[in-house]
N, C-alpha and C positions, 0 to 999 in steps of 0.2 A: 472467386477475390480481388478488391481492389488493391492496387499496389499505394502501400501507407508514402506520403511524402517524407523526402529526410528529413525535412523540418521537424517533423514530427519527432521527434527526440527531444527536442526544447518544449516539449507542452509544460515542463516546469523548471524554471531555470533554479529556483531558490531551497536546492540539493540544502544548504547548511540548515536551513530554516525545520527542514525535514527530521534533520536529528536532533535538533533541540525537541520540539513537538513530538518526537518520536519516545524519548527519556521521561518528557514528562509525562507523555501517556504509558510508560511503561508503571511509574512511579504510581501515579491514578490506579490502573489496573491491581495493583499490588498492594496499595492500602486497600482499597475495595475489598478483593479475596482475603487480606488478613481479618478485616474487622469482620468475615462473614464464617470465617476458620472456624466456631465453635458451632456453625451454623453446618455448614458444608462439610468440614471434617475434611476425608481425603477423595470427596468427590469432586469433579468439577476444576481441576487441578489449573488448566489452561483458560478455560471458557474465558474471560476476563481481559486476560492475554491475546487471546485470538481476534477477540472485538477490535481491542486498540489494534495490532498488527494489520485490519482488516482497513481498518478508519486513517492508520495512515498513510497506508499505500496508495488507498483513493487518493489522497488529498497531494502527498508528497512524489509520491515513485514506488520502485520497487527496492530500490536501496534502502531508502529512510525504512520501508517493510522488514527488508531482512534484516536490517540493523537494530529492530526493536523483539524481532523474533533471538538474535544474537542475546542480547543482554537479557531477554528473560526468560531463556533454559535454565540458566543457575539460578536464581531465582528461584524459580517451580520447583527445581531440584532439592534445593536447599530448605524453602519455607512449607511446600505443600506435597511433596511425595514421602511416603513413610521411608525409611525411619525420620520422621522428623527432625526440622534442624542442625542434617548433619550432611555429607555427601559422601554418600556411603555404596558402594555398588548398587548398580542401578539393576535391577530383577525384570524376567522377560514382559511384563505387565506393564513398567514405565517403559521400559525401550520399546515397545508397540507403540504406549499414548506418545513417545515422541518422534516415533518418525508418524505417525496419523499429525499431530501439528504439524512435522515439517513439508508432510507430504500437502497439508491445506494452505497453510501458508503459501507455498512456492506455487501452486497452481491459482490460487486466488489472486496471488497478486501478480501471475505471469496474466491470468485474464482483465484483470483492472488494468493494468498495462500496455495490455494491447489495446481496450478498449479507449485510454483518454489517448492513445498519441491519433486512436483513429478518431476520434472525436476532434483532435486538435487537426490535424488534415484538413478532415471537413470544413472544420473552418477557414482556414488556409485558403482552400481549394473556393470558399465562396466570398471573401474578399477579393481572391484574385480574378474571381468572376463578376463581382457588380465591380470592378477596376479596369475589366476590359470593356464592358457593357459600356460605362462611361464614356471613355475613348472612344467607342466603336460610334456612340449618337454624336459627342464633339463631332467627330473625323465627320460623318455625315452631315451633320450642318454644314460645316464648312464647305461641304462639296457645293453644297446645296444653294449655297452666298457669291460662288464662283462664275 
């Protein structure tokens, strides 16, 4: 396994944009799911929110993805889990659903974050290699001219 460059933590410096786009994504996921409520009823309450979380995690990192997960949970519980439009005690099926959502979100977020950091690290390594190669060529030219 390759060691990741410590600068790979900085693959996404625009964290604030992630929270803004995450909130916008949750609003879009809610709107789509809400308008499909007559067709879907209580089926697939998490689907559009999961898609949003994966997209936000891919572009803005795991913290923005976790943020979308956290703000999605009460929306899902209130609007799309039985009994609809109330915060009542969750039944075992709802708890399993939330656990699946949490596990899926954390696992997917971790994998995406790891891949994006790895991608950033390799990009940095490539830039360093190109710079060192250019310096070596210039140095060898200088030695030949002396």
